[in-house]
Residue frames relative to the residue before (quaternion, step in Angstrom):
aa qw qx qy qz dx dy dz
M 1.0000 0.0000 0.0000 0.0000 0.00 0.00 0.00
L 0.2055 -0.7678 0.5988 0.0981 3.52 -1.00 0.91
V 0.1256 -0.7661 0.6277 0.0576 3.55 -0.89 0.97
N 0.0881 0.7868 -0.6044 0.0887 3.55 -0.85 0.96
V 0.3082 -0.7199 0.5891 0.1992 3.55 -1.21 0.45
F 0.1569 -0.8040 0.5705 0.0587 3.55 -0.75 1.09
K 0.1873 -0.7103 0.6648 0.1360 3.51 -1.22 0.69
G 0.6479 -0.5874 0.3295 0.3559 3.56 -1.03 0.73
D 0.7924 0.3210 -0.1635 0.4923 3.57 0.97 -0.74
Q 0.3581 0.7499 -0.4844 0.2734 3.60 1.18 0.45
S 0.3760 -0.6703 0.5853 0.2584 3.52 -1.16 0.64
D 0.6514 -0.4896 0.3840 0.4343 3.58 -1.25 0.22
E 0.6164 0.5517 -0.3462 0.4424 3.58 1.06 -0.72
E 0.6576 0.4939 -0.3048 0.4804 3.59 1.01 -0.80
R 0.6234 0.5312 -0.3380 0.4637 3.59 1.02 -0.76
M 0.6732 0.4923 -0.2936 0.4672 3.57 0.96 -0.89
A 0.6275 0.5371 -0.3451 0.4457 3.60 0.95 -0.77
F 0.6710 0.4765 -0.2990 0.4830 3.58 0.95 -0.82
A 0.6325 0.5330 -0.3332 0.4526 3.59 0.98 -0.82
R 0.6436 0.5348 -0.3218 0.4430 3.60 1.00 -0.80
Q 0.6247 0.5367 -0.3379 0.4556 3.58 1.14 -0.56
L 0.7542 0.4141 -0.1941 0.4712 3.57 1.13 -0.66
H 0.8217 0.2664 -0.0691 0.4991 3.57 1.06 -0.73
E 0.5857 -0.5725 0.4489 0.3574 3.52 -1.33 0.37
V 0.7210 -0.4892 0.2993 0.3889 3.53 -1.29 0.49
T 0.6623 0.5221 -0.3353 0.4200 3.63 0.83 -0.86
L 0.6571 0.4899 -0.3181 0.4765 3.60 0.98 -0.74
C 0.6488 0.5120 -0.3183 0.4643 3.57 1.01 -0.77
T 0.6137 0.5372 -0.3419 0.4667 3.58 1.06 -0.70
Q 0.6538 0.5002 -0.3051 0.4789 3.57 0.94 -0.88
F 0.6426 0.5218 -0.3176 0.4626 3.59 0.95 -0.86
Q 0.6455 0.5136 -0.3189 0.4668 3.61 0.95 -0.83
Q 0.6372 0.5200 -0.3245 0.4672 3.59 1.00 -0.81
E 0.6615 0.4994 -0.3072 0.4675 3.58 0.97 -0.82
L 0.6206 0.5179 -0.3419 0.4793 3.60 1.02 -0.70
D 0.6556 0.5143 -0.3035 0.4621 3.59 0.95 -0.91
Q 0.6560 0.5056 -0.3096 0.4671 3.59 0.94 -0.87
G 0.6397 0.5268 -0.3202 0.4590 3.57 0.98 -0.81
Y 0.6478 0.5129 -0.3115 0.4693 3.56 1.02 -0.81
E 0.6450 0.5155 -0.3208 0.4640 3.59 0.98 -0.80
V 0.6362 0.5088 -0.3272 0.4789 3.61 0.99 -0.77
F 0.6309 0.5327 -0.3239 0.4618 3.58 0.96 -0.87
R 0.6676 0.4976 -0.3027 0.4638 3.60 0.89 -0.92
A 0.6451 0.5165 -0.3218 0.4622 3.60 1.00 -0.78
I 0.6420 0.5137 -0.3231 0.4686 3.60 0.99 -0.79
V 0.6579 0.5019 -0.3086 0.4691 3.58 0.90 -0.90
A 0.6520 0.5112 -0.3159 0.4624 3.59 0.93 -0.86
A 0.6542 0.5132 -0.3140 0.4584 3.59 0.95 -0.85
K 0.6497 0.5102 -0.3212 0.4631 3.60 0.99 -0.74
H 0.6550 0.5053 -0.3164 0.4642 3.59 1.05 -0.68
E 0.6369 0.5283 -0.3247 0.4581 3.59 1.19 -0.46
E 0.5613 0.6279 -0.3841 0.3783 3.60 1.20 -0.40
């Protein structure tokens, strides 16, 4: 389980920096992958809306 504290205006880089202070490398790697996947889904949704 990964615990992190988010602020509304944090960048992904800031989120990762804070996560690295709290967690081991394997959890941070998984968290980075999840952030990347979320961004890819967001881009796909935006692209689909532009095609409408």
